[in-house]
LOTORTOR-624261 format. One record per atom (N, C-alpha, C): residue in one letter; x, y, z. Coordinates in steps of 0.1 Angstrom, whole numbers, plus 2048, in hexadecimal, padded with zeros to 3 digits. Layout:
REM LOTORTOR-624261
aXYZ ...
This chain:
REM LOTORTOR-624261
x52732F2D5 x5303282CB x5373332C2 x5443322C1 x54C33B2B9 x54A3372AA x5443402A2 x54133D294 x54D34128B x55634A28F x56134E287 x56D346289 x57434227F x58033A280 x58B342286 x59433C28D x59F342293 x5AA344288 x5B434C28A x5BF34E280 x5C634027D x5C8339288 x5CE32C286 x5C632227E x5B9322280 x5B031A278 x5B031E269 x5AF32B267 x5B0330259 x5BD32C252 x5C832D25A x5D5329254 x5D531B250 x5D0312259 x5D0304257 x5C830024B x5BC306249 x5B430323E x5BA309231 x5C0314232 x5C7319226 x5D2310221 x5DA30B22B x5E4301227 x5DF2F5221 x5D32F0226 x5CD2E4220 x5C82E7212 x5C32F3210 x5BE2F7202 x5CA2F71F9 x5D52FC1FD x5E12FC1F4 x5E62EE1F1 x5E62E61FC x5EB2D81FB x5E22D01F2 x5D52D21F3 x5CB2C91EC x5C72CE1DF x5CD2DA1DB x5C92E01CE x5CA2D61C2 x5D52CE1C1 x5D72C51B6 x5CC2BA1B6 x5C52B81C1 x5BC2AD1C3 x5AD2B21C3 x5AB2BF1C0 x59E2C51C1 x5962C21B5 x59C2BE1AA x5952BB19E x5972AC19A x58E2A7191 x58F29918D x59B297183 x5A128C184 x5AB28917A x5A428816C x5AB28C162 x5A628C154 x5A127E150 x59427D14C x58E271146 x58C266151 x58D26A15E x58B260169 x57C25F16C x57625416B x56825216F x56724717A x571247183 x57123D18D x56523F197 x56123519E x5572361A8 x55D23B1B5 x56A2381B7 x57123D1C3 x57F2411BF x58324C1C5 x5912511C2 x5992521CF x5A524E1CE x5AF24F1D9 x5BC2551D4 x5C425A1DD x5D125F1DA x5DB25D1E5 x5E42541E3 x5EE2511ED x5F725E1F0 x5F92651E5 x6022711E6 x5FB27C1EF x5EE27E1EE x5E62871F6 x5E7283204 x5E4276207 x5E4271214 x5F227321B x5FC270214 x60A271219 x60D28021C x608289214 x60B297216 x60429C222 x5F7297225 x5F029B231 x5F729723D x5FC28A23D x604285249 x61128D24B x61828F240 x625296241 x6242A4247 x6192AB243 x6172B8248 x60F2B9255 x60B2AE25B x6052AD268 x5F72B2269 x5F02B225D x5E22B725D x5D82AD264 x5DC2A0265 x5D329726C x5D629627B x5DF29E280 x5E329E28E x5E02AC295 x5D72B428E x5D52C1294 x5CD2C12A1 x5C62B62A4 x5BE2B52B0 x5C72B52BC x5D32B02BB x5DD2B02C6 x5E32BD2C9 x5E12C72C0 x5E72D42C2 x5DD2DC2CB x5E22E12D6 x5D92E82E0 x5D12F42D9 x5D82FB2D1 x5D23072CB x5C73042C0 x5C82F72BC x5BF2F32B1 x5B32EA2B6 x5B72DE2BB x5AD2D62C1 x5A32CF2B8 x5982C92BD x58F2C12B5 x5872C92AB x5842D62AE x57C2DE2A4 x5852DF297 x5912E3299 x59A2E428D x59B2D7286 x59C2CC28D x59D2BE287 x5902BC27F x5842C0284 x5782BE27D x5782C7270 x57D2D3271 x57E2DB265 x5872D525A x5922CF25F x59B2C8255 x5942BD24E x58C2B5256 x5852AA251 x57B2AE246 x5732B924A x5692BE241 x56F2C4234 x57B2CA235 x5812D0229 x5862C4220 x58C2BA226 x5912AF21E x5862A7217 x57A2A621E x56F29E219 x5692A520C x56C2B120A x5672B81FE x56F2B41F1 x57A2AE1F3 x5822AA1E7 x57C29E1E0 x57E29C1D3 x5782911CC x5802841D0 x58B2851D7 x59327A1DB x58F2761E9 x58D26A1EC x5892651F9 x596264202 x59626A20D x5A226A216 x59E265224 x5A625C22A x5A3257237 x5A8262241 x5A026C243 x5A427724C x59B278259 x58E275258 x585277263 x58927026F x58B26226E x58E25A27A x59C25D27F x5A525F275 x5B3262279 x5B426F281 x5AD27927D x5AE286283 x5A6288290 x59B281291 x59328329D x5922772A7 x59526B2A2 x59325F2AB x5A125A2AF x5AA2592A5 x5B72532A8 x5BE25A2B4 x5BE2672B6 x5C526D2C1 x5BF2682CF x5B32642CF x5AD25F2DC x5B12512DE x5B22492D4 x5B523B2D6 x5C42392D7 x5CC23D2CD x5DB23B2CD x5E02432C1 x5E624F2C3 x5EB2572B8 x5F52502AF x5FB2452B4 x60523E2AC x5FF2322A4 x5F22302A4 x5EC22529C x5EF22728E x5F321C287 x5F521E278 x5E8221271 x5EA229267 x5DE22D25E x5DE224252 x5D322324B x5C622924E x5BF22325A x5B522A260 x5AE22626C x5A0221268 x59C21626D x58E21026A x58820E278 x57C21327A x575210286 x569207284 x5671FE28D x55B1F528D x5551F429B x5481F229B x5421F02A8 x5421E12AB x5441DE2B8 x5441D02BC x5371C92B9 x5381BE2B2 x52C1B72AE x5261BC2A0 x52C1C629A x5281CB28D x5331CB283 x53A1C1281 x5461C1279 x5431BC26B x5371BA267 x5341B425A x5321BD24F x5311CA252 x52F1D4247 x53B1D8240 x53A1E0235 x5461E522E x54D1EF237 x55B1EE237 x5631F723E x56B200234 x56A20D236 x57121622E x580215231 x588215226 x597215226 x59D20922D x5951FE22E x59B1F2234 x5A41EB22A x5B01E822E x5BA1E2226 x5C51DC22F x5CD1D422A x5D81CE232 x5E11D9238 x5E41D8245 x5EB1E324B x5E31ED252 x5D61EE24F x5CD1F8255 x5CB1F4264 x5C91FE26C x5C61FC27A x5B71FB27C x5B21F0281 x5A41EE283 x5A11F0292 x5981F9296 x5951FC2A4 x5871F72A6 x5861EE2B0 x5791E92B4 x5741F02C1 x5681F62C0 x5621FD2CB x5561F62D0 x5551F32DD x5491EC2E2 x5491EC2F1 x53F1E52F6 x53D1E5305 x5491DF30C x5511D7306 x55D1D230C x5691DB30C x5671E7305 x5721F0304 x5761F32F6 x5821F92F5 x5881FC2E8 x5951F42E5 x5951ED2DA x5A11E52D7 x5A41E62C8 x5B01E32C4 x5B41E52B7 x5BD1D92B2 x5BE1D82A5 x5C71CF29F x5CA1D3291 x5D51CE28B x5D91D127E x5D31C7274 x5CC1CC26A x5C61C3260 x5D01BC258 x5CE1AF255 x5D71A824C x5CE1A2241 x5D519D236 x5CE19822A x5C318E22E x5C5185237 x5BC17A23A x5AF17F241 x5B018C246 x5A419224D x59B19A244 x59F19B237 x5981A522E x59219E222 x5861A1220 x57F19C214 x57C1A820B x5811A91FF x57E1B41F7 x56F1B51F3 x56B1C11F0 x55D1C31EB x55C1BD1DD x5511B51DB x54F1AE1CF x5471B61C5 x54B1B51B8 x5441BC1AD x5441CB1AE x53B1D11A8 x53A1DF1A7 x5331E41B4 x53A1EC1BC x5341F11C8 x5312001C6 x5282051CE x5242131CD x52821B1D9 x5332181DF x53721E1EB x53F22C1E9 x54622D1DE x54E2391DB x55923B1E5 x55B2311EE x5672301F7 x56E2231F3 x57B2221F6 x5812151F5 x57D20D201 x5762011FF x5701FA20A x5741EB209 x5731E4214 x5751D6215 x56E1D1221 x56D1C4223 x5661BE22E x56F1B6237 x56C1B8244 x5741B124E x56E1A3250 x57619924E x57118B250 x57118725E x57A18B266 x579187275 x58219127D x58019128A x588198293 x59218E29A x59F191299 x5A818729F x5A71872AF x5AB17C2B4 x5AB17B2C3 x5B51842CA x5C01862C3 x5CB18F2C9 x5C819D2C4 x5C41A52CE x5C21B42CB x5C91BC2D6 x5CB1C92D3 x5D11D22DD x5C61DA2E3 x5C51D92F1 x5BB1E12F8 x5C01EF2FA x5B71F92FA x5BB2072FC x5B320C308 x5BA214310 x5B521A31C x5AE227319 x5A2226312 x59A23130E x58C22E310 x583237313 x575235315 x56F233308 x568228306 x5612242F9 x55722F2F6 x550235300 x54623F2FD x54D24C2F6 x55924F2FB x56025A2F5 x5642582E7 x56824B2E4 x56C2482D7 x5602482CD x5552432D3 x5482442CB x5442522C8 x54525B2D2 x5422692D0 x54B26F2C5 x55826D2C6 x5612722BC x55E26D2AE x55A2602AD x5572592A1 x54B26029A x5412642A2 x53526B29D x539278298 x54127F29F x54628D29B x54D28C28D x55628228C x55E280280 x55527D274 x54B275275 x54327226A x53A27E267 x535285271 x52D29126E x53529C267 x54229D26B x54A2A7264 x54D2A3256 x550296254 x552291246 x54629323D x53A290243 x52E29223B x52B2A0238 x52F2AA241 x52D2B823E x5352BC232 x5412B7231 x54A2BA225 x5442B4219 x5402A8219 x53A2A120D x52D2A9209 x5252AD212 x5192B420E x51C2C1208 x5262C820E x52A2D5208 x5302D41FA x5382C91F8 x53D2C81EA x5332C41E0 x5292BB1E5 x51E2B71DC x5162C31D8 x5132CC1E2 x50B2D81DF x5122E11D5 x51F2E31D7 x5272EC1CE x5272E61C0 x5282D91BF x5282D21B1 x51A2D41AA x50F2D31B2 x5022D51AD x5002E31A8 x5042ED1B1 x5022FB1AE x5092FE1A1 x5152F919F x51D2FC193 x5152F6186 x5102EA188 x5092E417D x4FC2EC179 x4F42EF183 x4E72F5180 x4E930417C x4F430A17F x4F731717A x4FB31716C x50130D167 x50630C159 x4FC305150 x4F52FB155 x4EC2F414C x4DF2FC149 x4DC2FE13C x4D1306138 x4C52FD133 x4B9302136 x4AD2FC131 x4A330812E x49D307123 x49431111E x49B31F11E x4A831E11A x4AF32A118 x4B5331124 x4B432B130 x4B833113C x4BE327145 x4C832A14E x4CE321157 x4C431A160 x4C530E163 x4BC30716C x4BB30E17A x4C631417E x4C631A18C x4BD32618C x4B832B181 x4B0337182 x4A1334184 x49E327183 x490323185 x48D323194 x482329198 x47F32C1A6 x47D31F1AE x4773151A9 x4753081B0 x4833021B4 x48C3021AA x4992FD1AD x4A13051B7 x49F3121B6 x4A631C1BF x4A23191CD x4953171CF x48F3151DD x4953081E2 x4952FD1DA x49A2F01E0 x4A92F11E2 x4B02F81DA x4BF2F91DC x4C13011E9 x4B930C1EB x4BB3141F7 x4B830B204 x4AE303203 x4AB2FA20F x4B72F0211 x4BC2EB206 x4C72E1207 x4D32E820D x4D52F4209 x4E12FB20E x4E02FE21D x4D4301222 x4D2303230 x4D42F6238 x4D02EB232 x4D22DE239 x4E12DA239 x4E82DD22E x4F62DA22D x4FE2E3237 x4FB2EF238 x5022F8241 x5002F424F x4F42EF253 x4F12EB260 x4F92DF264 x4FB2D625B x5042CA25E x5122CF261 x5172D825A x5242DE25D x5252E326B x51B2EB26F x51C2F227C x5192E8288 x5112DF286 x50E2D5290 x51B2CC292 x5212C9288 x52E2C1289 x5382C9291 x53A2D528E x5442DE295 x5402DF2A3 x5332E12A6 x52E2E22B4 x5322D62BC x52F2CA2B6 x5322BE2BD x5412BC2BF x5492C02B6 x5572BF2B8 x55C2C82C3 x5562D42C4 x55A2DE2CE x5552DB2DC x5492D52DD x5432D32EB x5482C62F1 x54B2BC2E8 x54F2AF2ED x5432A82F4 x5372AC2F1 x52B2A62F8 x52629A2EF x52328F2F6 x51E2832EE x5102862E7 x50828E2EE x4FB2922E8 x4FD29A2DC x5062A42DC x5082AC2D0 x50E2A42C5 x51629A2C8 x51C2912BE x5122892B7 x5092832BF x4FE27B2BA x4F52832B1 x4F128F2B6 x4E82982AE x4EF29C2A1 x4FC29F2A1 x5032A3295 x50329828B x50628C28F x506281285 x4F827E281 x4EE27E28A x4E027C286 x4DC28627B x4DF29227D x4DB29C273 x4E329B266 x4F0297267 x4F729525B x4F2289253 x4EE27E259 x4E8273252 x4DA27624C x4D227E254 x4C528224F x4C728B243 x4D0294244 x4D329E239 x4D729722C x4E128E22E x4E6286222 x4DB27F21B x4D2279223 x4C727221D x4BD27B215 x4BC28721A x4B2291214 x4B8298208 x4C429E209 x4C92A61FF x4CF29F1F3 x4D42931F5 x4DA28B1EA x4CF2881E0 x4C32851E4 x4B82831DB x4B628F1D2 x4B629B1D8 x4B42A71D1 x4BF2A91C7 x4CC2A71CB x4D72AA1C3 x4D72A21B6 x4D42951B7 x4D328C1AB x4C82901A2 x4BD2951A8 x4B229A1A0 x4B62A6198 x4BC2B019F x4C12BC199 x4C92B918C x4D12AF18D x4DA2AB182 x4D42A2178 x4C72A0179 x4C0297170 x4C4289170 x4C828417C x4CD27617D x4DC27517C x4E327F177 x4F127E176 x4F727E184 x502277186 x507275193 x503268199 x4F9262193 x4F6254195 x4FD24B18B x503252181 x50C24C178 x519253179 x523250171 x530254174 x53526016B x52C266163 x53127015B x53127E162 x52C27E16E x52D28A176 x532286184 x53B28E18A x54228A197 x53928B1A3 x52C28E1A2 x52428F1AE x5242821B6 x5252771B0 x52526A1B7 x5312691C1 x53C2701BE x54726F1C7 x5442741D5 x53A27D1D6 x5362821E3 x52927B1E8 x51F27A1E0 x5122741E4 x5132651E7 x51B25E1E0 x51C2501E3 x52424D1F0 x52E2561F2 x5352561FF x52B25920B x522263209 x518266213 x50F25A215 x50C25320B x50324820C x50823D216 x51523B215 x51B23121E x51C23722C x51E24422E x51F24A23B x51124A242 x50624A23A x4F9249241 x4F723D249 x4FF232246 x4FD22524D x507224258 x51022E259 x51B22D264 x51522D272 x51A22527B x516224289 x50722128A x502219281 x4F4215283 x4EA21E27C x4EE229276 x4E523126F x4DD23B278 x4D3241272 x4CC24C279 x4C5247285 x4BF23B285 x4B8237291 x4C123629D x4CD23129B x4D622F2A6 x4DB23D2AC x4DD2462A2 x4E12542A7 x4D525A2AF x4C92582AB x4BE25E2B2 x4BD2582C0 x4BF24B2C1 x4BE2452CF x4CA24A2D7 x4D624B2D1 x4E12502D9 x4DF25E2DD x4D92662D5 x4D72742D9 x4CD2752E4 x4C226D2E3 x4B826D2EE x4BE2682FB x4C625E2FA x4CC258307 x4D626330D x4DD26A304 x4E727430A x4DF28030F x4D4284309 x4CD29030D x4C428E319 x4BD282318 x4B2280322 x4B327432B x4BD26C328 x4BF260330 x4B325632F x4AE25233A x4A324833B x49724E334 x49525B335 x48926232F x488260320 x49425E31A x49325C30B x49224E306 x490245310 x49123730C x484231307 x47923730C x46C231309 x4662362FC x46222C2F4 x45D2302E6 x4542242E2 x4462262E4 x43D21C2E1 x43E2102EA x43E2042E5 x43F1F82ED x44C1F22ED x4561F82E5 x4631F22E4 x46D1FD2E2 x4791FB2E6 x4842042E4 x4911FD2E3 x49B2042DE x4A81FE2DD x4B22092E0 x4BD2062E6 x4C72102E9 x4D420C2E3 x4DC2162DF x4E92132D9 x4F220D2E4 x4FA2032E2 x5011FD2ED x50C2052F3 x5102102EC x51B2182F2 x5172272F5 x50A2292F6 x5052372FA x507238309 x50A24530D x50C24731B x4FE245322 x4FE24032F x4F223E336 x4E723732E x4EA22B329 x4E0225320 x4D2223326 x4C822731F x4BA226325 x4B6218326 x4AC21632F x4A6209332 x49A208329 x4981FD322 x48C1FA31A x4801F8323 x4751FF321 x46A1FE329 x45D1FD320 x4531F6325 x4461F531E x43C1FE326 x437208320 x42E211327 x42120932B x41C20C337 x41020533C x404209333 
């Protein structure tokens, strides 16, 4: 695996840094649970940053790097699915893009709004439709998603079928979420490090206490590994790598977010500190594609086939994993 970025990749990320600089900090006195910027989204589209996967010299790894970089912003951007999944389905699909699994349309969908493209992935293939007002139910009351979300009330009978392998779309979906989680984890870690370096207790910064330093070091190792696994999965195009990358990202989010809120003394569970803008987004991503259990089954199926199917007296397989295992009861 090539660990050094190419000159083209460095240049792309530098351009994104310059473009996103006005959005790298919170608006004055803003304590929103979720932040969006239509101007930022339009600038990304205009400059082609969501289409880098189609450029031969850049490809899916650069697209994953773009997703990871944008996820570090306090503003939520629909970049992951547009950059890594849309080119496989139809590069001309209107944005934002929302993906749902066939038979699992009842959960909250990020960026769902009238005019969004909803892509349904399942055993019957890949199909899409444009969301309209009558298909959308807004989230009620105070939600803790830190993304703009809504609920899909139904899938229309008239949809557009796409000539693409559902397993490949699912693989790219996993890579996209893993890359986004890597950026969120990195931003959350940076925010925590800044806080514990400035906040003093007993006359010294919190970051100088050995117990905290050890836990922060462990969390950094976990966060870094999410980044590299996501890039590996983007580079290899292997379904097993994609399932493992998302499994590790969801496991890491569950583990380190607990630490981060503890380090801040509970801040970030309220709105006076921006940590929630990353950890609450991570919380929603941990449930994506069925959560950790489904990623573990998908990884086992991709790596070992039938050998990974047996577990105790019962087992379940993800409906879209390659070579789905047979459920067997050991004698």
